N, C-alpha and C positions, 0 to 999 in steps of 0.2 A: 502488494499483489491483491488482485480483486478476489473477493471471497464469493464462492458459488454456493447458492442455497438449494438444498434438496428437500422436497416435501416427502410425506409418507407415500404418496402416489408414485413419485419418482423412484424411490427405493424399491417399492413393490414391482414396478415395471422392470427395473434393472435386474432384480432377483429372478424374475421369470425368464429372463434371457441369458442368465449367467452360463448355463450349460452350453448354449449355442455359441456365445461369443468366445468362450475358451478355445473353440475349435477354429476360430478365424485367424488366418495368417495375415499379420499386418506388414505392409511394405508396398513396393510399387505394384500397381494394378496390372494384371495380364492384359495383353492387347485383346481387342474385340474378337479376333478370330480364335485365339487360344481359349478365350473364355466361353466360346460357343454361343455368343449373343445373337448371331444371325445378322440379317441386313438392318441398316438404319431405317427406322420407320418414320422418324421426324427429326429435324435438326434446326436449331435456332441459335444464331450468334448475336450477342448484344454487347454494347459498351456500357460501362458503369462510370460515367463522368464524375470526376472529383472524389472518387473513392479509391485510395491506394490499395495495393495488394495486401499489405500488413493489416490495414484497417478492415478490409473485407473479411480476411481470415479471422480476425479477432471478433468481429460481429457474428460470424457463423459459429464460433466456438462458445461465446458467452452471452450474446444478445438474443439469439434465436433458439433458446432452450427453454424448458419449462420455467414458469414464473417470470422470466425476463422477456419472453417473446411478446411481440405486439399482438393486439387482439385480432387484427386481420390475418395474421399468420396462423393463429390458433383456431381460426374457423376452418382451416384445411388440415393442419397438422395437429392431431389430438395430443400427441406427446413426443418429446424429443429430448433425450438424455445422453450426456457424454458418458460412455461406459469405460473406455480405455484410452490412454494417451501415452505414446512413446516418443521421447525427445521433446525439445523445446525450441523456442525461436532462435536460440544461439547455436543449435546443432545443425549439421549438414542437412538432415531430413527430420520430418516430424510426421507421425502417424496418429490418426484419430479414428475412433469407432463410436458412432452414435447409434442408439436404439430409437427408432422413429416409428410412429404410428400415424397413418393417414386415414382420414375419415372415408368411409365407403361411398359417401355421396359424391365424391370426386369422380368416381367411375360411372359412365353412362348406365342407366338402369337395364338396358338390353344385355349388358355383359357382366353385371355384378355377380351373377351365379358362377361365371368362369374365373373372374379375377379375385373375388372375395370368398371367404368361407362363411357359410350360414350357420347360425346357432338358433336356439329357441327364441332368443330376443331379437333376431334379425341378422343382417350381415355384420360381421365383425370388422373392425378397422384393419387396414393393411399393415401387418407387422413387417417393417422394413429394416434391413441392415444397411447402414450408411457408413462407408469407409472412405477416409481421406488420406492421401499421401502428398505431403507438402515439401517443397524444396525452397526454403526461405531465401537462400543466397541467390538463387536463379529467378526468384519472383514468379514462380509458377506452382500449380497444384493440380491434382486430378482427384476426382471423387466418383464413387459409384453408390447409387441408392437402388437396392434390389428388394422386391417383394417376395423373394423365394421363401423366407421364414414363415410367411403366412400359410403355406401349404396348399394354395389354390391350384386349379388346373392350369391357369395361365400365369406366367411370371412377367412382371413389368420391371424393366431396368432403365435407370437414367444415368448416363455418364456425363460428367462435367469436366471441362478443361478450362482452368482459370490462369491467366497470365497478365503481367504488367503490359499496359498498352504501349505499342511501339511509338505512337504519336505523342503520348502524354504520360510521363512516369507517375503522375498522381492519379491515373485512371486505370481501370482493369478491363480486360476483354474476357467474356464468358461464352464458351461454346458448349451448348447443351444438346445431347443426342438421346433419342428415345428408342428402346428396343422392346420387342414383344416376342415371347417364345413359349410354346407349350411345355409343360413340365415333362410329359412323356415324349420320348424320342419318336419322331414320325407323326406326332399329333398335328392337327390342323387348327388354324386360327379361324374364329367365327367370321362370317362374311360381314364386312362393313366396320369391323373393330379398328382397323388401321386408320381409316379416315376419321373416325370419331375420337380415337385416342390422340391423333395428331392435333385435333382442335383443343382437346383438354391440355395437351402439352404446351401449346402456344399460349393459351389463355392463362394457365398457371404460371408460366415463366414471366409473362408480361406483368401479371399482378404482383408476383414476388419481387421483381425488379423495382416496381413502383414503391413497394413497401420498404425495401432496403434503401432506396434513394431518399425516401421521406425520413427514415430513421437517421440516416447520415446527415441530412440537412437540418433536422431538428437538433441533433447533438451539436453540430457546428454553430447553429443559430443561438443555442443556449449558452455555449461557451463565449461567443462574441458578445451576447447580451450581458452576461455577467461581467465581462471585462469593461464594457462601456458604462455599466451602472457604477462599477467601482471607481472608474476614472472620473465620472461626473460627480459622484459623491465626494471624492477627494477635492475636486476643484470648486464645486458649488455648494457642497454640504447637503444636497438632496438628490434623490435618484431621478434619472431622466426617463420618465414614463413613456415618452414618445419613442425613444430609441428602443426601449424594452418591447413595446408593442410591435415595432417594425421587425424585430428579430424573431417574433413568434411565428412558428410554422403552422400553416393551415392543416387540419386533419386530412388524412388520406381518404379520398372519395370512395364509396362503396360502389360495386357494380350495380347498374340500374336493372339489369335482367339477370335472374338467377342462372347459374351455370347449368344446372340440370334441365331447366326449361329450355335453355338455348340449344342444348345438345339434342333433346327430344324433338325440337322443332327441326333441327338439321336432319335427324334420322327420317322424320316424316316427309320432309321436303325431298330428300334423296330417293325415298321409296316412290313418291309421286313422279319424279323425273324418270326413274327406271321404268315405271309402268307406261308413261307416255312414249318413251323410246321404244319399248316393246311393241306398243300398238302401231307406231310409225313403221317399224320394221315389218310387221305383219301386213300392213296395208301395201307397202312397197312390194312385198313378195306376191301378194294377190294380183297387183297390177302387172307385175312381170309375168306371172302365169297367164293372165288374160292376153297379154301381148303375144306370148309364145303361141297360144292357141290360134289367134287371128292370123299370125304369120304362117302357121302350118296349113290353115284352110286356104289361104291365098296361093301357096305353093302347090297344093293339091289341085286347085282349080286351074292353075297355069299348066300343069301336066296333062 
């Protein structure tokens, strides 16, 4: 069995959430309507080629947690700790509860005051509750990541549906849905937040998918490289350096444009488009008014 290492920071983070997680009911997630999530704000479906359902679940449980997580993942997720687990891979169902903290910079600056909580040091990370319900025998799982524990005015919820691909049993299908809702009943969403958070959702999902595929490829390449070196050493008495180099996976490329700068550019661009549309509508209204006046004068002259 693989040993999981916990640091002092992991233990402190888990202790801070103990009271909240004790109240969490583990089991099948309620449907979106019963949970009061509201309309879907963004949806993205992606295939994970070459990554089986069991492998993807194991990576989520052991590889994308503190200390074991890739650096690219930790740039967005400040902390992720497995808090509770009920059942195992041999049981009919398995439930997992993670304590996850997301960096506030992931949220566009225009909406950080509504989505994040401010302290004297600035905006705090989004404290999220991440709940998984897994059915190993059926090869499917559902997960929900909610920022409700943060206590901010707006709550961000991400629902994931993971299943074995119908075309390839060694691949998975992931359906990701984004929801936004005010904490207070009857509250309103800020103008423009849906469009901007949709961009964040798509960008984050694509980046995470790339990181997961790179990690799986690297693990597979390392395994094949080790086998090839052992075979060559047994037959030739020396390691095959060419084969080892061929199996090495290139590092995951970083984004050329920072996410925050991209989002701010989109906000500015959308504001410019709205201003131009307003000016166009105003000009059309003025022209229509002028036409109406000319028509009335002609009618009057005819009478």
